[in-house]
ZAMARGU-4260 file (C-alpha; in steps of 0.2 Angstrom, whole numbers, plus 5000, padded with zeros to 4 digits):
<rodrens>
0) 4741/5052/3665 | 4737/5067/3675 | 4751/5079/3680 | 4750/5093/3693 | 4765/5104/3687
5) 4753/5118/3683 | 4737/5124/3691 | 4726/5118/3676 | 4710/5125/3685 | 4717/5142/3685
10) 4717/5143/3666 | 4699/5136/3666 | 4693/5148/3679 | 4700/5164/3671 | 4693/5158/3654
15) 4676/5156/3661 | 4677/5173/3671 | 4681/5182/3655 | 4666/5174/3646 | 4677/5164/3633
20) 4675/5147/3626 | 4688/5134/3624 | 4688/5137/3605 | 4691/5155/3607 | 4706/5153/3618
25) 4712/5138/3607 | 4712/5150/3592 | 4723/5162/3602 | 4736/5148/3605 | 4734/5141/3588
30) 4729/5124/3594 | 4713/5114/3592 | 4699/5115/3605 | 4703/5097/3610 | 4721/5101/3613
35) 4716/5116/3624 | 4703/5106/3633 | 4717/5093/3637 | 4727/5108/3644 | 4713/5113/3656
40) 4710/5095/3663 | 4728/5092/3664 | 4730/5077/3653 | 4742/5086/3642 | 4756/5098/3647
45) 4756/5115/3638 | 4772/5122/3632 | 4780/5138/3640 | 4776/5148/3625 | 4757/5144/3628
50) 4759/5150/3646 | 4767/5166/3640 | 4754/5169/3627 | 4740/5166/3639 | 4748/5178/3652
55) 4749/5192/3639 | 4731/5188/3633 | 4724/5189/3650 | 4735/5203/3657 | 4741/5192/3671
60) 4758/5186/3677 | 4765/5169/3672 | 4767/5165/3690 | 4748/5168/3693 | 4744/5156/3679
65) 4755/5142/3686 | 4750/5145/3704 | 4765/5152/3711 | 4756/5168/3717 | 4738/5172/3720
70) 4741/5190/3714 | 4736/5191/3696 | 4744/5208/3691 | 4759/5206/3680 | 4776/5212/3686
75) 4783/5228/3678 | 4792/5224/3662 | 4810/5228/3661 | 4815/5242/3649 | 4825/5236/3635
80) 4841/5246/3629 | 4839/5255/3613
</rodrens>
């Protein structure tokens, strides 16, 4: 079953643009290459923590990865109280 909740093509395109293999990105997410491949083609939904990890890894916003914006730059982070 193919779902269209996330813009799966965007994670594939950014991976290819950075010259990375599926196996390399799968290692970042601590999943198998097969699981990551399923994320890219949309047969498996990926969990929120994977989206956050990918956003941090690529230096883009979560909104960009999920297709809510075409602006890849992440938002300024809130400062935490010490």
